[in-house]
N, C-alpha and C positions, 0 to 999 in steps of 0.2 A: 185463500186470499181474495178479497174483494176485487173483481176484474176491472172495475171502473178506474181503479188507481194503479194499474201496473206501469212500471216506470216508462217514461215517455221521453228521455232525454235526447235521444237521436231525432225523433220527430219534431219535439219542440224546438230544438236547434235549427233544423231545417226549415220550418215555418217561420221561425224568427228572421232566419236569413232571407227568406223569401220575402218577407214584409219590408226587410231593410233595403233589398234591391229596388222593390216597387216604390219606396220612398225616395231613393235616389233617382228613380226614372221619372218622378213627378207626374205620373199619369192620373188624371182623374178617372173615377169610375163613372159609369152611365148614369147613374142616380144623384151625382153630385150636383148641387145647384148653388148659384151664388145669391139669388134673390130670396131663397126660402120659400118660395111658392109652391114647391112640390116636395116638402118635407114629409117624412114618413107619417102616417097617421092623420094627416089633415084631410078635411073633407070639403071639397069646392063643388059638390054636386048639387047644393041647394042654395038658393038665395035667402033662406030664413035665417034669421039672427040666432046662433046657437045660445043655448042656456048658460048664463053664468055659472061656473063651477070652481071651487077651490079646493085644492089638493095640498097635502104637506109632504115635505122631503126632509129627511134626516140625514145628516152627514157628521163627520168627526170635526172637531173644532180647530184643526190647524188652519193657518191662514190660507194656505195653498187650496186646501180642500174647500174652503168657503168661497174663495175666489173663482174656482172652477164651477162650483154648483151655482153661483150668481150669474155666472155666463152662460151656462145651460139654460137658466131659468129666464134670462133676458133673450136669449136666441129664440127659445121656444114660444115666449110670449108674443113675438113679433108675428109668428104665423098662425099662433092660436090664442088671439086676443080675448077669448071668452074664458080661458083657464088660467086662473091665478095660483101660483105655487108659493106657499109659505114655507121658509127655510126654517129649520130647527136644527141645533148643533148638540153634540154630546162629547165627552172627553175620549182620547184615544186609550190604547193599551187595555189592559184586563178590565179597568173601570168602565171603559166604552163597551167592551164585550158583554159585561154583566147587565149594563143598561140595555143594551139591545135584546138580550135573552129575557130580561124582566119584562120589557114592553111587549114582547111577543107572547110570553105567558099569561099576562094580564089582559091582553086584547086592546093594549093602549098604543099599538105601533103606528108610525106614520104611513101614508099611502104607499110612499116609495122611501127606500132607504139605501144609502151607499154602505158597503161593507166589504170585508175581505173575501176573495174567492179561495179556493183550496180547502185545507182541512178546517179552518175555521167556519166556513159556511156548512160544512157537514155537520157541525155541532148545533145547528139551528133547527133541527128536525124540519127539513125543507118540505116534506110531504105534508106535513100538519100545518106549517106557517107561510110558505112561500107559494106564489102563483106559478104555475107550470107555464114556461114561455117557449117550450119546445117548437111549436108550430108557427110562432110569429114571424111574419115575413122578413123582418129585419135580421133574423138569425142567418139568412142566406149569405149575409156579407161578413159574418163574424167567423174568424179562423177556428178550425177544429181544435187547435191546441188550446185555445182559451175555454171552449165549450167544455172540454174535459174537466176544467177545474170548478165549473158549476153545475155538474152533472150529479144526479143522485138516483139510483135504481133506473137508469136510462133515461131520465127526464131532465131538461135543461131549465135552470131556474134563474139564470142572470144575465146580464149584458155587461160588456165592458166600459169602464168609466174613465180610462186613460191608457197612456202608452205603457210598455213594459218597463221595468224598473231593475236596476242592479244593485246588489249588495256588495260593498267593498269600502274603500278608503279615500275620502276626501283629503287633499293635502295643500298645504300653502306653498306655491311655487317660488315665492320670494324668499321664503325660509330656506328652501332647498337651494336656491340659486346661491344666496349669501353664504351658506355652509358648504358649497360644493357637492350636493347629495345627488344620486341617481335613483330614479324610480325603482323600488326593490322587486325582484322577481322570486326571492325566497324569503321565508320568515326570518332566518339569520340575517339576511341583508337589512330586513326592516328593523329588527332589534339593534342592529349596529347603527343604523341612522338615529333611532330614538336616542341612542347612548350620546351621540354627537349633539343632538338638539337639546337634551337634558344639560349636557356640559355648557351649552351656550346660554343657559338661564331661560329657556323657552320650554313651555309645555309640550312634551312629546305627543301625548294622546289626550284628547279632549273626552272627558267622561261627564254624561249628562244624565246621572242615575236618579235625579230628581223625577223626571219622566222615566219611569222604570222599564218601559218598553224599548228604550234605546240601548239598554244593557245587553240585548240578546244579540246585537249585530256581530260581534266577533265570532260566536258560536254559529249563527245562521249563515253568515257569508262564506263561511268555511266549506260549505256543502260540496262546491265543486271539486275541492281537494279530496273530500271523503269519497265521492263516486269515481274519481280517477283512480283511487287505490281498491275500492270496493265496490265495483259496478252494480252489485245485486243487494247493497245495503237496503235501499228503500223497500224493496220487496220482502226482505229478510226481516226487516224491523217490523213490517206491517203484519207479517205472519207470526211475530214473536219468536223468530228464530235467531235474531241478533238484537243487542241491547247497545245503548250509548257507553256504559261503563266497560262492557265486554268486547267492544270493537275498538282496537287501537286508533284507527284514523278517526272515529267519532270521539273518542276521549280526548284525542290530540286537540280538538276544536275547544274543549273546556280548558286544557292546559295552556293554551295561547292566551286565554282570558286571564287565568291565573298569573301567568308570567307578567303581564302588564302591571298586574297589582304589586307582585313580588319585586319588580325593579322600579317601583315606585314612579311610573311613567304618566299617571292620571295627574290633572289638576288636583290641587290640595282639597279643594271644596266639592269634588265630583258628586258627592251623594246629595248635594244641595243645589247642584247646577242644572238648569232646565235645557230642553232642546234649543229653544230660541236663543238662549245665552251662549250655548255652544257654537251655533252658525256665526255669532258675533265674534268669538273668540277666533274661529277659523279665518273669517274675513280679515280682521284685524292683525292676524299674525301672532296672536298671544298663544295661539295653540297650533301646532304643526299639522297634526293629523286628527281625523274624526271619522271613526268607523261608523258608516251610515247608509241608509238606501239613497240612491240617486234621486229619489223623489224630492229631496231637500233642494234641488237646483232651482226650481222656480222661486223659492223663498229666498235663497241667496241672491238671485237675480234682481228680485224686487227691492230687497232691503240693502244690498250692497252692489248696486251696478257699476260702481267705479272700481270694485275689487274683483269682479267676477272673472276676469280673465287672469287673476293671479291665483285662481283656484283650479287644481287638477283633480283627477280621479283615477285610481288603480284597483284591480282586483286584489282581493285579500290573498297575499302568498302562501304557498305551501312550501314543503321542504325540497322539492325537486323543480328547479327552474325550467325544465323542459315541459312540464305538465301545468304551467301558469295558465289559469282561465278564470271565467268570471261566473258567479252565481247569480241567476235571473229570477226575478219576481214577475209573476203576471199580473195584470192590473186587477184592482179590486172590482167589484161589481155593483150594478143597480138592481135591486129586487122590490118587487111588488107585495105588499102584505096581502095574503090569501083573502082576509076578511075586509079588504078596502070597500067602502061604498062607492068609491069612483075607479072601478076597474078599468073602464075604456079610455078615461082620461090619463090615467097612469100608464097604460100601455102606450099611448101617444107620446107621452114624455120621455119614456124608457127607449122608445124607437127612435126619438130624436137624439137622445144621449148616445145611441149606437150607431148613428148616421156619420158619413163624412162631414156634413154641414156641422154636427154637433162636436166632433173633434176639432174642426177649425175655430169654432167659438171658444172652446176651452183653451185651445193653443195660443189664442189671443192674449190670455192672462196668465196661462200657466204653460211654459215650454215644455214639450215631451222629453222624457228622460231615455227614450229608446224607441224601437220600431213599434207601430200599433199593430193591434190585431184585428183591425177592421179593414177589408178590401177598400183600395182606393185611398186610404188615409195616409197623407205623407208628412214626413219630418221636414219642418220648415228649414230653410238655408241658413237662418239667423239664430240657431241654437248656440249656446256658449260652447266654447272650445272643449270644455271638460266632457260635454255630452259626445262629441266628435271622437274623443279619446277612447271612448267605450266601443266605437264601432268595429275597430279591427277584431274584437273579440268574437262579434256577430260573424264578420266576414270569413273569419278563418276557422269557424265552427269550434270555438273553444269557449262555449257556454253550457251550463247544466241548469235545469230548475231547481229552485229551493226545494228542500225536503217536503215542505207542506203542500206543494203541488203534485208530488209523486207518491204520496202516502197521505192517508186521511188522519194520521195520528198527529196531533200537537197539543201537548199538555198545557192546561191553563195557567200552571205556575212557573213556566219557564222564565218569565222575566224576573219574578222574585228570586229563583234560583240563581240567575246570572248575576243578579245584584249581589248576592251573597259571595259568589265566586270571585267577582270583580272586586268586592271590598275585603276579601280575605278571611270571611267568616267561614267559608266552606272551602275545601280543597277542590281540585278539579275532579278527582275521584268521587269525593263525596257528592258534588254537583251533579255529576253524570248519574250516580246511583239515585239520587233524589229525583231527577227527572225521569229515570225508569220506572220509579215508583208512581210518578205523577201521571204519566201517560196510560197506566194500566186501567183505571177507571174509564177513561174516555174509550179506549179500545173496546172494553166490554161493553159499554153503553151503545156503541156503534155496531156490536153483534160480529166482530171480526173473528174469523177462526184462529185458533191456536192461543186464545185469551181466556 
């Protein structure tokens, strides 16, 4: 098995907790500046006017990603006025993955691009396409738990672009209050809540499969429950000693998605509904639950500020209330294209993104959805209540990293497979078997032992 991806659940939980406690303490790091005059990568040793340079930045086209990118650009421009950053966008999901890979393969990549950490980063041929950032000074302030997710063959290729994120279920508190419901701690309790919500004429579960990446959340957010039952699954899966279809705990994740379809819990037009429309349904109480990453919080806050305190968040339940916990996603990363013609300027920008000052700039337009992985970066006190509802999971060591952060394997077709399972086209078993076939090609391309 590839040593760089041995399971790190305990270490990750400990480091996230440490980040959380630092956030609560509100201590600034020695390098934290308010004026921006000493940001990483700036040069005040000469009075000469620096040469004007333009670099490009590629990010996904979600509202929150664009807002955060613009905040980084504006903050960086204040302390590096000679460097202009041109923002480019791409779609999310598998379409966006293909665009990133195509642009790298054709030599048409932006100087800097924001993309996933973990297994998807592994598929970018890092040594061939990405600049080695291992020895950059800013890495001293990045937690090791994050570095492991952007490391390939011992070299670090990325810098964090946001806070940690959780996978779970948003819920409308007013719907819960009106129907006398309690936050579920088991899957059976969640199903019972859905039955009561459906009987009241409200959509129990919002499906937004028009944006196919959103179809994966029920399966992916269940990983805390998988590792609670099979602590060695990530290692065994990576070594091809365990499969999705052949591991009952993992198959159960697909079965949960199938059950939502079989019980007719999704909105009628879920195959044509978009992510943005789903957020609107949730905020307006037309849908009671939305399985989603907590990174949706800033978009909810910006678009539905009057409803934000009526929205809560809970971990996807398993079958044992005593093992209730939260699946955690590490932040995405900023990468530098290896063939960029403006390497030094790109390094300066990435250093700013990974600084405390950079996190403050982004937090002003996009509230964090969990602890940061940068030393000294703190969670603001004015985050929505739903973010605070997640913190006890971190405080009580009831978190586990999503599978893609403890195994390099994530098949490219998972979102299409989960659309099919959620739509009743494939059964849970057929979906799990299809995903086992889907990951095989990637595992072989990565040269993993056992494949």
